[in-house]
C-alpha positions in Angstrom: -28.6 -12.5 23.5 -32.2 -12.9 24.6 -34.6 -15.1 22.8 -37.1 -13.4 20.6 -40.5 -13.1 22.2 -43.2 -15.2 20.7 -46.8 -16.1 21.4 -48.0 -19.1 19.4 -51.3 -18.1 17.9 -53.1 -21.2 19.1 -52.1 -20.3 22.7 -53.2 -16.6 22.6 -56.1 -17.3 24.9 -53.8 -19.1 27.3 -51.4 -16.2 27.3 -54.3 -13.8 27.9 -55.3 -15.7 31.0 -51.7 -15.7 32.3 -51.3 -12.0 31.6 -54.5 -11.1 33.4 -53.7 -13.3 36.4 -50.2 -11.8 36.7 -51.4 -8.2 36.2 -54.3 -8.3 38.7 -53.3 -10.8 41.4 -52.0 -8.6 44.2 -49.9 -11.4 45.6 -48.2 -12.1 42.2 -44.5 -11.1 41.7 -44.5 -12.3 38.1 -45.1 -9.0 36.4 -43.9 -5.6 37.5 -45.9 -3.0 35.6 -44.8 -0.2 37.8 -41.2 -0.8 36.8 -42.1 -1.0 33.2 -43.9 2.3 33.5 -40.9 3.9 35.1 -38.6 2.6 32.3 -41.0 3.9 29.7 -41.2 7.3 31.4 -37.5 7.6 31.7 -37.0 6.7 28.0 -39.7 9.2 27.0 -38.2 12.0 29.1 -34.7 11.3 27.7 -35.8 11.2 24.1 -39.0 13.3 23.9 -40.9 16.2 25.2 -40.6 17.1 28.8 -44.4 17.5 29.2 -45.3 14.0 27.9 -47.9 12.1 29.9 -46.4 9.9 32.6 -47.4 6.2 32.5 -48.3 4.2 35.6 -48.9 0.5 36.3 -52.6 1.4 36.1 -52.1 2.4 32.4 -50.7 -1.1 31.6 -53.6 -2.8 33.4 -56.1 -0.6 31.6 -54.6 -1.3 28.2 -54.6 -5.0 29.0 -58.2 -5.0 30.1 -59.3 -3.1 27.0 -57.5 -5.6 24.9 -59.0 -8.5 26.8 -62.5 -6.9 26.5 -62.2 -6.7 22.8 -60.8 -10.2 22.4 -63.5 -11.8 24.5 -66.5 -9.7 23.4 -65.8 -10.0 19.7 -63.9 -13.2 19.2 -65.1 -13.6 15.7 -63.3 -10.4 14.8 -59.9 -11.6 15.8 -58.1 -14.6 14.4 -55.7 -16.5 16.6 -52.9 -14.9 14.7 -54.2 -11.4 15.3 -54.8 -12.1 19.0 -51.2 -13.2 19.4 -50.0 -10.1 17.5 -52.0 -7.8 19.8 -50.9 -9.5 23.0 -47.3 -9.5 21.8 -47.5 -5.7 21.0 -48.8 -5.1 24.6 -46.1 -7.3 26.0 -43.4 -5.5 24.1 -44.4 -2.3 25.8 -45.1 -3.6 29.3 -43.1 -6.7 30.0 -39.5 -6.6 31.0 -37.2 -9.5 29.9 -37.0 -11.1 33.4 -40.8 -10.9 33.7 -41.2 -12.5 30.3 -39.3 -15.5 31.4 -41.5 -16.0 34.5 -44.7 -15.5 32.4 -43.5 -18.1 29.8 -42.9 -20.5 32.6 -46.4 -20.0 33.8 -47.7 -20.6 30.3 -45.7 -23.9 30.1 -47.1 -25.0 33.4 -50.7 -24.2 32.3 -50.2 -25.9 29.0 -48.9 -29.0 30.8 -52.0 -29.0 33.2 -54.3 -28.7 30.2 -52.6 -31.7 28.5 -52.9 -33.8 31.7 -56.6 -33.0 32.0 -57.1 -33.9 28.4 -55.4 -37.2 28.8 -57.5 -38.3 31.8 
C-alpha cells in the first residue's frame, strides 16, 4: 500500500519551489502533468457527462501558478498549515504516485542542502 501523501506545514514553501521547478522546467522528467490530465479526462468520461471540459497539462500549470501567486502575494493570509493543505489538494489532483516519489526525493535533497548551508 502506498504511503499517505503529506506536506509538512513548515516545508510548504520548499514544496512550492520544487513543484514549480518540476512543472515548468522543460528538461524535467519529474512530473508528468499531461499524463495526469489524460487520467483525469478518462475518469471523468467514464463516470460523468460526455461533454465535460477536457483537462490539459496547461490546466495543471495554470492552477499551480494561481496558487503560487496567491501564496506569495498574500503570505499573511495563509498559515503554513493552510499552504500545505492547498498544495496537497493540488497534488492529489495532478501528481501520480510515481511522480510523488520523485518530487519527495527532490524535497529531501533541497532540505539537506539547506541544512548544509545553515551549518556552514
